[in-house]
C-alpha positions as CSV (number, residue, x, y, z in Angstrom):
1,M,2.4,-86.1,127.6
2,A,2.4,-87.0,123.9
3,Y,-0.2,-89.3,122.6
4,S,1.0,-92.9,122.1
5,L,-0.9,-95.8,120.5
6,K,1.0,-98.2,122.9
7,S,-0.5,-96.5,125.9
8,S,-4.0,-95.7,124.5
9,P,-6.7,-97.9,126.2
10,G,-9.1,-97.3,123.3
11,H,-6.5,-98.4,120.7
12,L,-5.4,-101.4,122.7
13,L,-9.0,-102.6,123.3
14,R,-9.8,-102.2,119.6
15,R,-6.7,-104.3,118.7
16,A,-7.6,-107.0,121.2
17,Q,-11.2,-107.0,120.0
18,Q,-10.1,-107.3,116.4
19,Y,-7.8,-110.3,117.2
20,A,-10.7,-112.0,119.2
21,H,-13.1,-111.4,116.3
22,D,-10.7,-112.7,113.7
23,L,-10.2,-115.9,115.8
24,Y,-13.9,-116.3,116.3
25,S,-14.6,-115.9,112.6
26,K,-12.0,-118.4,111.7
27,D,-13.2,-121.0,114.2
28,V,-16.9,-120.6,114.0
29,G,-17.0,-119.9,110.2
30,A,-19.3,-118.0,108.0
31,S,-22.2,-120.4,108.5
32,G,-22.2,-120.0,112.2
33,P,-23.7,-117.2,114.3
34,T,-21.9,-113.9,114.6
35,P,-20.4,-113.2,118.1
36,R,-23.4,-111.1,119.1
37,Q,-25.9,-113.7,117.8
38,F,-24.1,-116.3,119.8
39,E,-24.3,-114.2,122.9
40,V,-28.1,-113.7,122.4
41,L,-28.7,-117.4,121.7
42,H,-26.7,-118.3,124.8
43,V,-28.4,-115.9,127.1
44,V,-31.9,-116.7,125.8
45,S,-31.2,-120.5,126.1
46,Q,-30.2,-120.0,129.8
47,N,-33.2,-117.7,130.5
48,P,-36.4,-118.8,128.9
49,Q,-39.0,-116.1,128.2
50,L,-36.5,-113.3,128.8
51,S,-37.8,-109.8,128.0
52,Q,-35.9,-107.8,125.4
53,T,-35.1,-105.2,128.1
54,D,-33.5,-107.9,130.3
55,L,-31.7,-109.2,127.3
56,V,-30.1,-105.7,126.8
57,H,-28.9,-105.9,130.4
58,H,-27.5,-109.4,130.1
59,T,-25.6,-108.8,126.8
60,G,-24.7,-105.2,126.9
61,I,-26.0,-104.8,123.3
62,D,-27.9,-101.5,122.9
63,R,-31.7,-101.6,122.7
64,S,-32.1,-100.6,119.0
65,T,-29.3,-102.9,117.7
66,L,-30.8,-105.7,119.7
67,A,-34.3,-105.2,118.4
68,D,-33.0,-105.3,114.8
69,M,-30.9,-108.4,115.6
70,I,-33.9,-110.2,117.2
71,A,-36.1,-109.4,114.2
72,R,-33.4,-110.9,111.8
73,M,-33.0,-113.9,114.1
74,I,-36.8,-114.5,114.1
75,K,-36.8,-114.4,110.3
76,K,-34.0,-117.0,110.3
77,G,-36.1,-119.2,112.7
78,L,-33.6,-119.0,115.5
79,L,-35.8,-117.1,118.0
80,S,-39.4,-116.5,118.7
81,R,-41.1,-113.6,120.4
82,K,-44.4,-113.0,122.1
83,R,-46.0,-110.5,124.4
84,T,-45.6,-111.2,128.1
85,K,-48.6,-111.9,130.3
86,E,-47.4,-109.5,133.0
87,D,-46.9,-106.5,130.6
88,A,-48.6,-106.5,127.2
89,R,-46.0,-103.9,126.0
90,A,-43.1,-106.2,126.8
91,N,-41.8,-108.9,124.5
92,A,-40.5,-112.3,125.8
93,V,-37.9,-113.9,123.6
94,S,-37.4,-117.7,123.3
95,I,-34.9,-119.9,121.5
96,T,-36.3,-122.2,118.8
97,P,-35.2,-125.7,118.0
98,A,-33.2,-124.3,115.1
99,G,-31.6,-121.8,117.4
100,K,-30.7,-124.5,119.9
101,R,-29.0,-126.5,117.1
102,M,-27.0,-123.5,116.0
103,L,-26.0,-122.7,119.5
104,K,-24.9,-126.3,120.2
105,S,-22.9,-126.6,117.0
106,A,-21.1,-123.3,117.7
107,E,-20.3,-123.8,121.5
108,A,-17.2,-125.9,121.1
109,K,-15.8,-123.6,118.4
110,V,-16.5,-120.5,120.5
111,N,-14.7,-122.2,123.5
112,K,-11.8,-123.0,121.2
113,S,-11.7,-119.4,120.0
114,D,-11.8,-118.0,123.6
115,R,-8.9,-120.3,124.6
116,A,-6.9,-119.1,121.7
117,V,-7.6,-115.4,122.6
118,L,-6.2,-116.1,126.1
119,S,-3.3,-118.1,124.8
120,A,-1.7,-114.9,123.5
121,L,-0.8,-114.2,127.2
122,P,1.4,-116.4,129.4
123,K,-0.7,-118.7,131.6
124,T,0.5,-116.8,134.7
125,Q,-1.2,-113.6,133.4
126,Q,-4.5,-115.1,132.1
127,A,-6.4,-115.2,135.3
128,A,-5.4,-111.6,136.2
129,F,-6.3,-110.4,132.7
130,M,-9.8,-112.0,133.0
131,K,-10.3,-110.6,136.5
132,A,-9.4,-107.1,135.2
133,L,-11.6,-107.5,132.1
134,K,-14.6,-108.6,134.2
135,A,-14.0,-105.6,136.6
136,Y,-13.9,-103.2,133.7
137,A,-17.2,-104.7,132.2
138,D,-18.8,-104.5,135.7
139,A,-17.8,-100.8,136.0
140,L,-19.2,-100.0,132.6
141,D,-22.5,-101.8,133.5
142,K,-22.7,-99.7,136.7
143,M,-22.0,-96.5,134.7
144,E,-24.7,-97.3,132.2
145,S,-27.3,-98.1,134.9
146,G,-26.5,-94.8,136.6
147,A,-25.5,-96.5,139.8
148,A,-22.0,-95.1,139.8
149,A,-21.1,-92.2,137.5
150,P,-17.4,-91.7,137.0
151,A,-15.8,-89.4,139.6
152,K,-15.4,-85.9,138.4
153,K,-13.3,-83.2,140.0
154,T,-15.3,-80.0,140.4
155,A,-14.0,-76.7,141.4
156,R,-15.2,-75.7,144.8
157,K,-17.5,-72.7,144.8
158,A,-16.9,-69.9,147.3
159,P,-19.7,-69.8,149.9
160,A,-22.5,-67.4,148.9
161,R,-22.3,-64.0,150.7
162,K,-25.2,-62.7,152.5
163,T,-26.7,-59.7,150.8
164,T,-28.3,-57.1,153.0
165,K,-31.5,-55.3,151.9
166,K,-29.6,-52.1,151.4
167,K,-27.0,-53.7,149.1
168,A,-29.7,-55.4,147.1
169,K,-31.5,-52.1,146.6
170,R,-28.3,-50.4,145.4
171,K,-27.7,-53.2,142.9
172,T,-31.2,-52.8,141.6
173,K,-30.9,-49.0,141.2
174,R,-27.6,-49.4,139.2
175,R,-29.2,-51.5,136.6
């Protein structure tokens, strides 16, 4: 089968993501949070004192990117971070009053953007699209956690033959 952009999941996902990002940028504006910053602010506002590790699991943002983001958001006064009492190595992240204001001012704009993303599809297809998208994200989460690696077809090995002592000695002598 020849390669086709119209049937490439990667290409189609990139196009959809670019469209969603463009709508988000237009609706939220340059002064608002980036999509990932919004996700972090939202999750932290819903889960006070969340560890950075748990924040990785909630957002799907990789650990090193998230650590850099949090550091920048702390400098902007949107988040605060402190060591947890349970584990002195772990950091708990909290939203600041400035972070709450930014989140609140962006929520309606983000909702508008999300509605516009879905409006590209007929209403009769939107629920099925969201269901499939959630199932895909859940499958990716399971793969990342190691709970369910993608199925691989492996060639069956022939059963091992029993080697007698005489055969083993002959093989050793030939070498």
